[in-house]
N, C-alpha and C positions, 0 to 999 in steps of 0.2 A: 402429436409429433414432438419428439424430444429435440430441443435445440442444444447444440454443442457450444460450450463457452470458449471464447478465445483464450489462448495461452500467450502470456506477455512476460517480458523480462523486467525484473525490478531489482535495482541495486541500492546499496547503502540503506537497506530497509530497517525499519524499527517497528516492532509489534507494540501497538499502543493500547492493547487490551480491547479487542473487538474489531479493530481495523489496523491496516498497515499504513505507514508513511514511507515513501521511498522515491527513487528516481526511476522513471519509466522509460522503456524503449519498445517501440513496435506495437503500441496500443491501437487496434483498428478503429475504435470509436473516437478516441481523442485525436488520432492522426499524427502525422510527422511533426506538426508544430509542438506537440507535447514531448517529443524525444528529448531526454536530458533534463526534464523538469521534475520537480518534486510534486507528487500527488498524494492524495489520501484515498485509499480504496473504499469500496463499500464494505459492509459487515462481513467478517470472517465466518465461513460456514464449516470449513474443515482445514486442518493443517497436518501435513505429513512431511516432516523435516523441512526442506527448503521449497516444498511445493505447498502453496497456500491457495485454497479455493475461497472466493468471496461470492456474494450473491450474483455478480455479473461476470466474473473473470477468474481464470486460473493464473496465478503468478508463480513464475520460476524465479526464486530469489537467488541471485548470483553472489550477493554479499550482504552481510548484516552490518549495521552501523556499530562501531565500537564505542562511540561517545554520542550523547544526545545532540542532535542538530538544533538550531534555533527554532525550526519549524516544529520539531518534536516537543520542545519545551513549551511552545505556545499551544499546541494541540492537546497536550496532556495536563496543562495547568489547571489546578483547582480554582473555581471561581472564588473571588475574595468575598468574605462575609460583609454584608452591608450593615452599617451601624443603625 
């Protein structure tokens, strides 16, 4: 039996190479408490313009970030070399 993935709105999204960061609205698993909060998605499976399918969810991206957010900078930061 094939399960249908939920479709969720994501705004101010950034493609971090393998996953998205963005502000979520209407996520059935995370619930209303997550509305308006920054999330990191599961791994990207497929992307078609502003529709991004991850392992768990289909995201309708309504806007893309024009500048990196602090969360994006942290999520994509290369680990510093240890001496």
